[in-house]
C-alpha positions as CSV (number, residue, x, y, z in Angstrom):
1,M,0.0,0.0,0.0
2,A,2.9,2.3,0.7
3,A,4.1,1.9,-2.9
4,V,0.9,3.6,-4.1
5,S,0.8,6.2,-1.3
6,I,-2.4,4.8,0.3
7,P,-2.0,4.9,4.1
8,L,-3.6,2.0,6.0
9,P,-6.2,3.0,8.6
10,S,-5.0,2.6,12.2
11,S,-7.2,-0.5,12.7
12,W,-5.2,-2.4,10.0
13,P,-1.6,-2.9,11.2
14,D,-0.6,-6.1,13.0
15,R,-3.9,-7.9,12.3
16,E,-3.9,-11.7,11.7
17,L,-7.3,-13.0,10.6
18,Y,-8.6,-16.2,9.1
19,S,-12.1,-16.8,7.6
20,T,-13.9,-19.9,6.8
21,V,-15.6,-20.0,3.4
22,F,-19.2,-19.4,2.7
23,E,-21.5,-22.3,1.8
24,T,-22.3,-22.3,-1.9
25,H,-23.4,-24.6,-4.6
26,V,-20.0,-24.9,-6.3
27,V,-20.2,-25.0,-10.1
28,G,-16.6,-24.0,-10.8
29,T,-13.6,-22.5,-9.1
30,A,-12.0,-20.7,-12.0
31,G,-11.3,-17.1,-10.9
32,A,-12.3,-17.7,-7.3
33,G,-8.9,-16.5,-6.0
34,D,-8.9,-13.4,-8.1
35,T,-12.4,-12.4,-7.1
36,T,-11.5,-13.0,-3.4
37,I,-8.6,-10.6,-3.7
38,A,-10.9,-8.1,-5.5
39,G,-13.4,-8.4,-2.6
40,F,-10.6,-7.8,-0.1
41,L,-9.3,-4.7,-2.0
42,F,-12.9,-3.4,-2.3
43,G,-13.2,-3.7,1.5
44,L,-9.9,-2.0,2.1
45,L,-10.4,0.8,-0.3
46,T,-14.0,1.5,0.9
47,G,-12.9,1.9,4.5
48,M,-14.1,-1.4,5.9
49,S,-12.6,-2.8,9.1
50,P,-10.1,-5.7,8.6
51,G,-12.7,-8.3,9.7
52,D,-15.3,-6.9,7.3
53,A,-12.8,-6.8,4.5
54,V,-11.9,-10.4,5.0
55,T,-15.6,-11.3,5.1
56,A,-16.2,-9.3,1.9
57,A,-13.3,-11.1,0.3
58,C,-14.7,-14.5,1.1
59,A,-18.2,-13.6,0.1
60,V,-17.2,-12.3,-3.3
61,G,-14.9,-15.4,-3.8
62,G,-17.7,-17.7,-2.7
63,S,-20.1,-16.0,-5.1
64,S,-17.7,-16.6,-7.9
65,T,-17.9,-20.4,-7.4
66,E,-21.6,-20.5,-8.3
67,A,-20.9,-20.4,-12.0
68,A,-18.3,-22.1,-14.2
69,D,-16.5,-18.9,-15.1
70,G,-14.9,-16.5,-12.6
71,T,-17.3,-13.5,-12.6
72,S,-20.7,-14.1,-14.0
73,S,-22.2,-15.2,-10.7
74,V,-20.7,-12.3,-8.7
75,P,-23.5,-9.8,-8.0
76,G,-23.0,-6.2,-7.0
77,W,-22.0,-5.3,-3.5
78,L,-25.6,-4.5,-2.4
79,E,-26.7,-8.1,-3.2
80,I,-23.7,-9.6,-1.4
81,K,-24.4,-7.3,1.6
82,R,-28.1,-8.5,1.5
83,R,-27.0,-12.1,1.4
84,L,-24.6,-11.6,4.4
85,G,-27.4,-9.8,6.3
86,Q,-29.7,-12.8,5.8
87,G,-27.3,-15.0,7.6
88,W,-25.2,-16.6,4.8
89,R,-23.6,-19.5,6.5
90,R,-19.9,-20.2,6.6
91,K,-18.6,-23.7,6.6
92,A,-17.3,-24.9,9.9
93,A,-13.5,-25.0,10.1
94,T,-10.9,-24.4,12.7
95,P,-7.6,-22.8,11.6
96,G,-5.5,-24.6,14.3
97,L,-3.8,-24.1,17.6
98,G,-3.5,-20.5,18.9
99,W,-6.4,-19.1,16.9
100,S,-9.5,-17.7,18.8
101,P,-13.0,-17.2,17.4
102,S,-14.0,-13.6,16.8
103,H,-17.4,-12.3,17.6
104,D,-18.3,-12.9,14.0
105,G,-18.9,-16.7,13.6
106,G,-16.4,-17.7,11.0
107,L,-13.7,-15.2,11.6
108,W,-10.7,-16.2,13.7
109,C,-8.0,-14.1,15.3
110,G,-4.4,-15.4,15.1
111,P,-2.0,-15.7,18.0
112,R,-0.1,-12.6,16.8
113,D,-3.3,-10.5,16.2
114,A,-3.0,-7.0,17.7
115,L,-6.6,-6.9,18.9
116,G,-7.5,-10.5,19.6
117,P,-11.0,-12.1,19.5
118,G,-12.9,-8.9,20.3
119,E,-12.3,-7.4,16.9
């Protein structure tokens, strides 16, 4: 981010977060990684918290798996936000030792996370 002169908000440094994926009917995974990164950058550049940006990333990436190509099943942000608001479930997974669940079911804080599970 420093290379393009975009300062990180004070809530971003020293964060270590993990998110489980959202439940979808997987048709294809082509482009899922790229769309996940796009969702993360969207969250960062629109001022989301780190946890919300990670959630946005996984939601956009999850949406992309619902079609054979990488983008045709990714709706606009308002639709993704609606889906999240309706309780879109994440798959159960535990990242491993030292990780603590966040207040958001599906987000985990790592052992070196600056804020810990209360994020």
